[in-house]
N, C-alpha and C positions, 0 to 999 in steps of 0.2 A: 305298733311303733317299737323298734328296738332302742334301748337306751344308748346314749353316747357317753364318752368319758372325757372329762376335762382334766388334764394333768396338772400337778403341782410338783414342788421339789421332792416331796417325800411320799406322794401317793397320787390318787386320782379321785375325782368326784363324779358320781353317776348322775346323769340328768335324763329325764324322759317321763313317759306316761305313768309308770308304776313307781316312780321315785318320789320322795318328798319334794315339795315345791322349794326351789332354791331362791336365794336373795342376792342380788348384785348391787354393789356400791360403785358409783362413778367418782373418780378423783382426777386431778391433773393440773398442770400449770401451763401458762402461755409464755412465760419468761422466767429467768433465774430469780427475779425479784419476788416471785410468788412462792418459791420453794419452802422457805421457812414456815410460812403460815400453813401451807398444805401438809407439811410434815407434822405440824401441831395437830391438824385435823386427824391425821393417821394415828397419832399417839392417843388421841381422845377416843377414837374408834376402838383401838386395841384395849383400852382400859374399861370399855363399856361391857355390860353383860350381854348385850344383843349384838352379835357379830354377823357380818355378811358372809355368804358362802364363796363369793367370787368378787373380784375387783375388775374394773376397767380403767385403764389409764387413758384419759382423754386429752393428754397434753398435746399442744400444737407446736410445731416447728422443732428445729434441731436445738438440743440442750447440751450443756457441758456433760451432764450425766443423765441418762434416761430416767424419768421419774418412776417408772415401774421397778427400777432397782431399789428404790426406797420402800416400795410395797413389799418386794421380795424379802428384804432384810427384816421385816416386821411380821409378816403373815405367811403361813404355809397354806396357800389356797391358789386355785387357778386364777390367772390374770389374763385379761384380754386387751387388745390394742386395735386402734383404727389406723392402718398404714397410710391412708390418704391424708391424715393430719400432718404428715411429714413432707407432703408435696411442696415444691417451690411454687411461689405465686408469680414469679417474674420470668420464668423460662419453662420451656417444654421439658417434660420428663421423658427420658429414654426408656425403652422396654427393659434394658439390662439394669438400669438404675432401680426400676420397680421390683425386679426379681431379686436383686441384691438386698433391697430393703426387707423383703420377706425373709430372706436367708438370715439376715442379722437378727431379726426378731425371733426366729426359730432357734438360733444359736444361744440367745439370751433367755430361753425358757418360757416364752409367751405361749399360753395354752390355746387361745383362740384369737382369730383375726376377723375383723369386720371388713368385708369387701363389698363395695357398691357396684356390683356387676350389672345392675339394671338401670344405671344412669345412661340414658341415650339422648342424642340430639332430638330425635323425633318426639319422645315423651316430654322433653323439656319445652319444645315449641308448643306442644299441645297444652301443657300446663300454663305457659305464659298467656295463651289465648283464652283460657277458660277459668283461671283462678286469680284471686286478688294477691295471694302469696303463692307463687309457683313451687318454691322449694324451701323447706325448713330444716333440711339435713345438711350439716356443714361438711360431713364426709362426702356425701353425694355431690355437694356443691363444688368441692375441690376437684372431683373427677370431671364434672361438667366444665370447670374452668380450663382443665387440660384439653378437653375436647375442642373448646373454642379456640385455644391457643394454637393447637396443632392442625385443626381442621380435619382431624382423623377420628378414630373410634375410641371407645372406652378402653383405657390402658389395661384394666384388669381382665377384660375379655381377650385382649391381644396376647397376654402372657399367662392365661389360665393354665395351659398344659404344664408349663414350667413351675408355676406356683403349686399346682396339684401334686407334683412330684415331691416338692419340699414338704408340703403338708403331710403327705403319707410317710415320708422318711422320718419326720420328727413327731409323728402322732399328734398333730395339731387338729383343730376343728375350724372349719370355715363358717362364719356367721354371715348370712346374707343381709346386708344392710338395705334399708328402705330409703331411697333418695326422695321419693315423692309421697311420703306419708303426709296425711292432711294436716295443715297448720290450723285449721278451724273445722268445726263439726259440719259446716256447710259443704266442704269438699270431700268429706268421708264417703267412700264408695263411689266416687265419680269415675269417669272413664279412665282417667290417668291412674288413679289408685288401684282400680281393678285390673288394669293392664299390667301394672308392675307386679301385683300379687300373682297373676297368672305366670308371669315371667319367673318369679321366685319359685313357684311350684315346679315349673319345668327344670329350672336349674338344680333344684333339690334332687329330683329324680335322676338327672344326668350325673351329678356328683356322687350320689349314693350308689349308682350302678358301677362307678369306678372305685368303690370302696372308701370314699372320703366321707367322714362324719360331718354333718351339717346342722346348724341351727338357723332359725329365721327371725329377723327383726321386722316388725310391721306395726300397723295401726298408728297411733298418735292421737289426734283429737277426733273423737267419734262418739256419737250418741249411743245409748244402750241398745236401742232397737236395731240400729244398723250393725252394731258390734256383734249381736247374736248371729245375724245372717253372715257377717264376714268371717266369724269363727268357723262356720261350716266350710268355707273356702280354704281357710288356713290349715284345717285338719288334713286336707289333701296333700300337704307337704310331707306328711308322714315323718316329721322331724320335730324336735323340741322348739318351742316358740319362746323368744325373749321379747315380750311386748314393750314398746316405747310408750309409757303410760300404762294403759290408755286413759286419756282424759275425756270423760263423757260430757263435759261442758267447757265452754271458753271463758266462763265468768267466775271461775273459782280462784280469782286473784287473791293471793295471800293464804289460801288453804288448798293449794294444789296437791299437797300430800293426802288430803282427805278424798278429793275427787279421784285422784289416781288409784287410791286404795279401793274405792268402790268399783272402778272399771276393771282393775286387776282381779278383784274377787270374783266378779262375774266371769271374766275370761278363764280364770282358774277352774271355776265350777263347771264351765262348759268344756273342760279338758283342752284348753287352748293357751295355757300359760304355764311354763315350766321353770323359767327363771324370771323373777319379778325385779324390776329396777326400783331402787329406793329413790323416790321423788320428794324433794323438799317443798315446804310451804312457800319458799321464796323463789320458786322456779320462774315466775314471771314478774318479780318485783326487784330482784337484786342480781347483779352480774356474778357475784361470789356468794357462797353460802356460809353462814356462821356454823360454829361447831355444834351448837344446840340444834340448829336446823338439820344438820347432817345426822346427828344421833336420833332425832325424832323421826326422820325419814326412814332410817334403818328399822327402828321399832315398828313403824307403821307397816312397812313392807313385810317384816317378820310376822306381824299379826295377821296380815292377809294370807301369808303362806300357811300359817297355822290353821286359820279358819277353813281354808280350802282343803288342807290335809285332813282335818276332822271330818269333813263331809265325805272324804274318801276312806275313812276308817283308819287314818294314820295319826299317831300322837294323841290318842284319847286319854292316856294316863294323866296328863297334866290337868285336863279339865276335871277328871274324876277326883284327883287329889284336892283341887280347890273346892269342889262340891262337898267332899267328905269333911274338910276343915270347917266349912260353914255349918254342916249338920252337927258336928261334935261340939263346936263352940257356941252354937245357937246365936251366931253373930254374922252379919253380912259384911262387916269391915274386915276383909280377909288379911290376915297376917299383921294387923296393926297392934294387937294387944290391948286395944281400947274397946270399951263397951259401947255399943250403938244405942243411942237414945232417940233415934228418928221417929220410931213408932210408939215410944213411951209404953204405957201399960197395954197397948193393943199389939205388941210385937208378936207376929205369927210364929217366929222361930222359938220364942221362949214359952209360948202358951200351948205348944203341942204336947 
């Protein structure tokens, strides 16, 4: 797999098989009322020691000022966006409107766009017939809503040639969104999930043949045993993967950051996760996330990235430094300056 490059204002970030695992943080607002708090979250992230490598602006609807401009003014890193979050819900979108939307994002320096090219009427009908929750992707749902409104086809499929020209001109990256990622582990690797994955693989190869860099979003809720098998399929994309989760259990309510970290670590070790999303513990208990939840999510994702990198021989210096400190100080309380009394007179470090 050749690496891809995500651009930022002053440079570019390399992503792929032989690169360090990257960490993404999702932010965004649904109305102007939420801007002040979300800016507060950005400021807290900026002041934190553990920073994400990329951001995605998941804002919904037209705003007075795009929220990604708030990110750009504070961070020099690649920023992604989901164009279908700007789709109207009360009228059909024209092909030209969709193309203009991509052009505007390109002009404003967006590095990668998530396109739900695999959202089709056929797969949706199949999902409705076989699943309790057919769709859990809001970007894919927006595309399906347009299909229902117009009675036509996927708007991104219809204008893909024009979008591809813009992407190439502005050196952007297309991230293939997963409309039918499983909402529960029961649906993981069902016919709908596997069909969409195969469609993503084909799209990857088609776009790559045209010289367009591609990432892939996939998985969701999926148990570890199915995840391993599914990773074998995803590697056929020959493209960096940005997993959604993965969440290997549906019952990690309140500790989703832990469950997601476990799933992402497995995926990374199986060479099938190249950008890890920071997932908060409040993923399934709160509509908005606290600042501490956000910082904890980034730290958890950063730890996963480091664990996977160490297994690949990257970033070993940090672990060696901690180990050396323990050996010299004869103390397991790293960097505290306090003496450890846990083992009392039987301390193995002091009795060597």
